[in-house]
N, C-alpha and C positions, 0 to 999 in steps of 0.2 A: 212350723209354727205352733205355737201352744199357750193356751187359757189358764192361767192361773186364778180358782177359785179359793175365796176366803170369806168362810163364816163369818159376822161379830155380832155378839150380842154384848153388850156392856164391858167393851173393852177400851176404854179413852185413854188408859195410860199406856196402851202399847200397840193400839193400830196404825199410828202414823209410820211409828219406827218400823214395823213389819211390812208396810207397805213400801217405804224407801228400801230396806233392805232386798226385798223382793225384785224393787225395778231394776237396781245396780246388779243383781245376779243374773235375770233376766236376761237385759242390753247387752250382758257379755257372751250370751251364746250364740249371737250372728245372726238370730232367725225373728220372724215378726212373733209378738207375743201381745197379749193383753192380760190384764188384773182383773177381775171381776170380784168386787166386794157385794155380797150380800147383809145389809142392815138387819138383821130378823130383832126388828120390834126395841131397839136400844133405847133407855131412859138416863142414860148418865152422860150425855153430849158426845157420844162417839158417831152419831149423824153428822151436827156440826161440823166436827174434827174430820170427816170423811168427804166433806164437800168443800172443803179446802183443798184435799189433795188433788193434782194435777194428773192429767191422763190414765185415769180409773174409769172403768165401766160400774155404776154405783146403782144396785137395785135394792128398793127399801119394803119391807113389811112393815105393813101399817101395825101391825103388835107381832109379839114373841109367838111363834108356830113350833120352834124345834130346830135344835143342829141339823138333822139330815133332812128338813124342808126348806133352809135355806141353801146346803148344798146341792138340791134339785133345781132350786129356781136360778142359781148360778149357773150349773152346769147346762140345764134348757138353755139359757142364755147367751151362752160363751161361743165363740165365732169359731172356735177351729176345734179338729176331733181330738186332737191330743190334749187331755186336762190332767192338771196337777192340782191336789187339793191339799192346804194345810190350814192349820189354827192361827187365830189372831192374836195370840197370848203369850209370842216369845220363846215356846216350848220347844219348837220346831226348828233345827237348824238348815235356812232353806240353802246355804252354801253347799249342803249335802245335793240338791236338787239336781245339778248337771250331771249327778252319777248316776241317778236314779233315771234321768231322760235318756243316760246313754245306754244303760241294759234295755230300756224297753226299745228305744230305736234299732238297737243292733242284734240284739240277742232270739229277738222274738218271743217274746213276754208279751200276755195280754195287759196283765199288769204289775208295778214293781212298789212294794210297799217297803217302807224305813222301819225297819223294827228297832224299836228304842231300846236304849242300853242306860247306865249309870244310874246314880242315886236319885234321883228326880224321879224315876221310872219307879223305882222298886221302894220307895222310902217309907210308904203304909203298910203299917204290920195288919191293920184292919182289911186292905184290900188285897192280899198276897191270897189266904183262902176263897174267895170269891174269885178273883181271877184263875185260881186252880180248877173251880169248878166248871167256868165257861170252857175254857181251854180245853178242858179233858171233853165237853159235852160238843164243841165245835170240832176237834180235832176225831173224835168218835166219828161224828156224823159225815167229815170230811174224807176220813180214810188216810189222812196225811199228818205230820208235823205241820204248825204252823207258829212260829216265832212269836208275831206278835198281830191277836186278832182283831183288835182296835185302831192299829196307829191312823193317825189322821196326817199323815203326810204317804203320799201316794201317787203314779202317775198310770192314767189309764186311757180307755179309749171312750169318747163321749157314745159314738153311736154303739157300744158293747153294753157301758151302764146302763145308758135309756131303756133296752132290752128288759130290763127286771126293774123298774124305777117302783113297780106297783108291789114289788114284794120288799122294796127296802123301806126300813122305819125313817119316821120323821125324828126322830128324837137323837141320843147320842147314839142309839145304836147301828146308826147308818153304816158304820163303816164296818161292824161286824156282820151285819146281814150282806154288805158288799160283796165281804170275804166269800163268804158261804155263798153266794151265789154265783160267783166265779169259779171258787173250788170244786164244787159240787154239778156244776156246769162244764166242766174238763178244760175249761180253761187254764193257760201256763201263767202262773203266777211265782214272782220271785221275792225273795228278802233281802235288803241289803240294812247290817247294823249302820245306826245313826245313835250319836249323842242325843240325848232329853234334856232340855233345860228345865231351869226354874221359871216358872209362870210369872208374869207380870199379874199383879192384880189378884182378886179371889174368884177361886174355883166354881164354876156355875153348875158341879155334879154334885149328885144327894145320891151319898154312896148306898142308902139301902134300899133307896126309892130307885134309882137308876140302875141297879145292879138288878133287878127283879124286874125292869121293864127290859133289860138286856137279856136275861134269862128268856123272859117270855117270848122276845123277836128271835131267837136263837132256837129256840125249840121248834117255834111257828116254821121257821124259814127248814128246819132240817124235817118234820114232818112233811112241808111242802113237797121236797127235792128227793129225798128217801125216807118216804114212810116207814117201810118194812123195818128199817135199821134202829128208827127211833123205839119203836114198837117189842122189837127184840131186846132191847136194853131196859126196858119196862117191865118184860116176862123174866128175864133173869133178877131183875129185883125181888118178882114176886118167887122165884124157885131157891132166892138165898133165904130170904124169908121165911119159905115152907122147911128148909132143910134146918135153919135155926130152932125151930117150932119142934121138929122133931126129935130135936139132939136134947134139948129141953125136958120134952115130954119123956123122953126114956131114961134120962138121969136122975130128974125130980119124981116120975112117974104122974106125970101131970095127964089126964084125959084132953084137957083142953088144947094142950100142945099140939096132938095128933088131928083135931079138928081145924084148928088154926093152920097146921099145915096143909091138910087136904084142901081146904080153902085156897090157901095161897097157889096150890098147884093148877088147880080149877081155874082162877082168875087167870093166872100164865095162859093157859090154853085160850080164854076167852081174848086176852088182850093180844095174841099171834092172829088169832079170826080178825078181828077188829086190822090188826096191821095189813092182813092180805086183801081186805075189803077198803081199806087207804088207797093201795094199788090200783086196787080197781078202779075206783073214783077217779083218781090222778089221770091215769088213761083214758079214760072219758073225758075229761077236761081236756085235756091236750090236744085230743081231736076236735 
């Protein structure tokens, strides 16, 4: 039994073919399934298309509140514990879903994620450095390699995911925060390569705005689950700054460099102290 959750916001050109493809693929699995579609306040006619589609569970938000919030609505309303999620824009290959499900059911993983590959995933030169920064922070916080931190095609348990709903983002960072929640709570997460296609229609992602929001959510999740590790990272930045100041002061004979270096070292000590305080506060909150 499986529930496929598809969030929709202004995808009039792709949603019908996405749902049709999903129905064909899920029908071939030979198990009960449902397709839960959440219209997140579409204004382009997507809702009218959805109302004409048969055999879907349609949920409607009165206005747009975010990709993550739409997924939360769909997951909460799903009838089955095994949840698959996918986007409605045609980028994710739904024919890969049976393979993800097989790994989830037979290999003991708590979540199986489709790791995107291909030119459509790597095409933007502007996205590359932002992805690298986010990937570094996520992997540093999680303590393991993560091939794709925010893939939108994945399989997991409804009961497990809903434990972390209060800590999951309501925006495009939902999948990133879900990844961190699973990994940092020692759940077993697997990644399988999938081809990533060209989207149908215009992207809803705003590169700078959504990247900053994602960075904020990543840091919030990392600080919540493993605060000392993030404070250590900040302290190391201060130490590197201090060393650079001392070096410049020694070479250029600038006294201000020594003062800045000492200030950086003192700041690093304060940051570590705050890290220990954060651990204590988390222990109090957990109990």
